[in-house]
N, C-alpha and C positions, 0 to 999 in steps of 0.2 A: 504494500500500500504506500502510495506517495504521501509525503508530508502535505498536510492541508486538504487531502481528499476526504470525502465523507465515507465512513465505513458503511458497508451494506448489511442490512438485516436479512438473514435467510428467511424466506417466507414459511418454510416448513418448521423451522425452529420457532418462529413467532406463533404459528398456529398451535404447535405442541405446548408451548409455555402458557398460552392463553387457555387451552383446554385443561391442562394439569394444574395450572395455577389458580383456577377458580376456587372461591371459598368452599371449603369442605371436601373438595375432590381429593386432595392429597391425603386427608385423614381417612376417607373411605377406602382408597387404594391401600393405604398403610394397614388398615385393619383386615382387609380382604387378603392381603399377602400372607397374613398369619393363618387364616382359615376362612372357608366359605361360611356365610352367616345368613340367618333370617333377618328380616327387617328390624324386628324389635331388638335383636342382639346388636345390630349395627347402631341403632339409636342409643342404646345404653353405653356402647363403647366410645361414642363420640360426644363429648360434653357440649351442651347448649345447642345442638342441631335440632331443628324442628322437623316434624313428620313431613311437612310440605317440602322443605328444602332437601331432605334426604331423598324423598321420592323423585324430585326434579333431577337431582344429581345422578341418581341411579339410572333414570331414563336416559339422560344424556350419555352416560358411560356405556349403556347398553347400545344406544344408537351408533356410538363410535366403535363398537366391537371390543370394548375393554372389559365389560362386565357381562356375564351370562346370567339370565334369570330363568330359573327352573321351577315349574309348578309341579308339586308332588301331589298326585291325586289321592289323598287320604281324607278321612273325615276327622277334623276339619282340614281343608286344603292348606297345604304349606307352600310357601314361596321361599326359595333359597337363592342367594346371590353368590357368585364366585367369579374370580378373574378368568378371563380367556387366556389363550397363549399370548395374545397381544398385550393383555393387561399384566400378565406375569413377567413380560419382557421389561416392565418398568421397575422391577425389583432392584436392580443395581442403582438406578437413578434415585429411588426412594431411600435406599440404604445410604447413598452418598449424602443426601439431604439430612438424614438422621445423624450421620457422623458429624456433619458440619454443625448441626444444631447442638449436639453434645459439647462441641468445642467452643462455639461462639454465642449461643443463646443462654441467657441467665436462667437458672432454675426457677420456674414459675412459683413453686411452693415457697422457696426461700425468699423470693422477691415479695410475694404477698405477705409473708410473715414479717418482713422488715417494714413494709408499708403500714401494717396494722397499728403498731404503737404510735406512729406519727399521726395517724388519723385519730387514734384514741385521745391523744393530747389535745388535738385541735377541737374535738367534740367536747372534751372536758372543759376547755377554756370557754367554749360557746355556752355550755350549760351553766356556768357560774355568772354569766351576765344577767342583769335583771331583765325580765321580760316586760315589754310594754303592754299595757292593757289597751285594747281597742277603744277609741273614743267614739262616742255616739254623735 
């Protein structure tokens, strides 16, 4: 590349990063790399995801050929999700992100524990202030 020239963005890379980088998608793939799951198990494994968002992401991943949806004809009917060969091919990329996160992202639990005392002091200071009574 010449000095001053604009670097090119590979369209395939851009499409892949937009697909995999969507909110919740990485978490869904991460969980499914460990084991195929039913919807409820996925929902429990991924904190704060809503049913609607999980359903939308699973449909998108199914349309892209990354996730396979299998209906098990029992009473009651079971639906299971698992990664396809294309989805399992993401394992090394997901593992690389996990390794990077272990090295560079602060531990969420430790960060939350450090933030709690600071919040507690602020709340304590606010609670000692006299409250105004509403005027009529």
